[in-house]
C-alpha positions as CSV (number, residue, x, y, z in Angstrom):
1,M,90.6,48.2,38.4
2,K,87.2,46.9,38.9
3,A,88.3,43.3,38.5
4,Q,90.8,43.7,41.3
5,K,88.1,45.0,43.6
6,I,85.9,42.1,42.8
7,I,88.7,39.6,43.3
8,R,89.5,41.1,46.7
9,G,85.9,40.9,48.0
10,G,84.8,44.5,47.3
11,F,82.4,45.7,50.0
12,L,82.2,42.2,51.4
13,A,86.0,42.0,52.1
14,G,86.6,40.7,55.7
15,H,83.1,39.3,56.1
16,R,83.5,35.9,54.7
17,T,83.3,34.1,58.0
18,Y,80.0,35.9,58.9
19,I,78.5,35.1,55.6
20,L,79.5,31.4,55.8
21,S,78.3,31.0,59.3
22,G,74.9,32.6,58.4
23,M,74.6,30.5,55.3
24,G,75.4,27.3,57.4
25,I,72.7,28.3,60.0
26,L,70.1,28.8,57.3
27,S,71.1,25.5,55.8
28,A,70.8,23.7,59.1
29,I,67.4,25.2,59.7
30,A,66.2,24.4,56.1
31,S,67.3,20.8,56.5
32,Y,65.3,20.5,59.7
33,L,62.2,22.0,58.1
34,V,62.5,19.6,55.1
35,G,62.9,16.7,57.4
36,D,66.5,15.6,56.6
37,T,67.7,16.0,60.2
38,D,66.3,16.0,63.6
39,L,66.1,18.8,66.2
40,F,69.3,17.7,68.1
41,L,71.5,17.7,65.0
42,T,70.1,21.1,63.9
43,M,70.8,22.7,67.2
44,Q,74.3,21.2,67.3
45,S,75.1,22.8,64.0
46,V,73.7,26.0,64.9
47,F,75.6,26.2,68.1
48,T,78.8,25.3,66.4
49,L,78.3,27.9,63.8
50,D,77.3,30.6,66.3
51,G,80.6,29.8,68.2
52,I,82.6,30.3,65.1
53,Y,80.8,33.7,64.4
54,F,81.3,34.9,68.1
55,L,85.0,33.7,68.2
56,R,85.7,35.8,65.1
57,K,83.8,38.7,66.5
58,T,85.5,38.6,69.9
59,G,89.0,38.3,68.3
60,E,88.3,41.6,66.3
61,T,87.1,43.3,69.4
62,K,90.1,42.4,71.4
63,R,92.5,43.3,68.6
64,N,90.9,46.8,68.3
65,S,90.7,47.5,72.0
66,H,94.3,46.3,72.6
67,A,95.6,48.7,70.0
68,K,93.8,51.6,71.7
69,N,95.0,50.5,75.1
70,T,98.6,50.2,74.2
71,G,98.7,53.9,73.1
72,K,97.2,55.0,76.4
73,I,99.7,52.9,78.5
74,S,102.6,54.3,76.7
75,K,101.5,57.9,77.1
76,S,100.9,57.6,80.7
77,R,104.3,56.3,81.4
78,R,106.0,59.4,79.8
């Protein structure tokens, strides 16, 4: 039972995109601080990963609000 919970992600299930974007942002900042990249490349990476994070967040918000609104529309028509 515990192995299935770990395989499916446990308490982090559904948060993989957020974790990967956060790790990517930290990696871009660390590579700038070490001197491997310049500021332009760092900001480009950060903005790209922020876009991925916010696109995922926006999709979840729209799905949840759409499900709530469809119920209200169908009830008002009755």
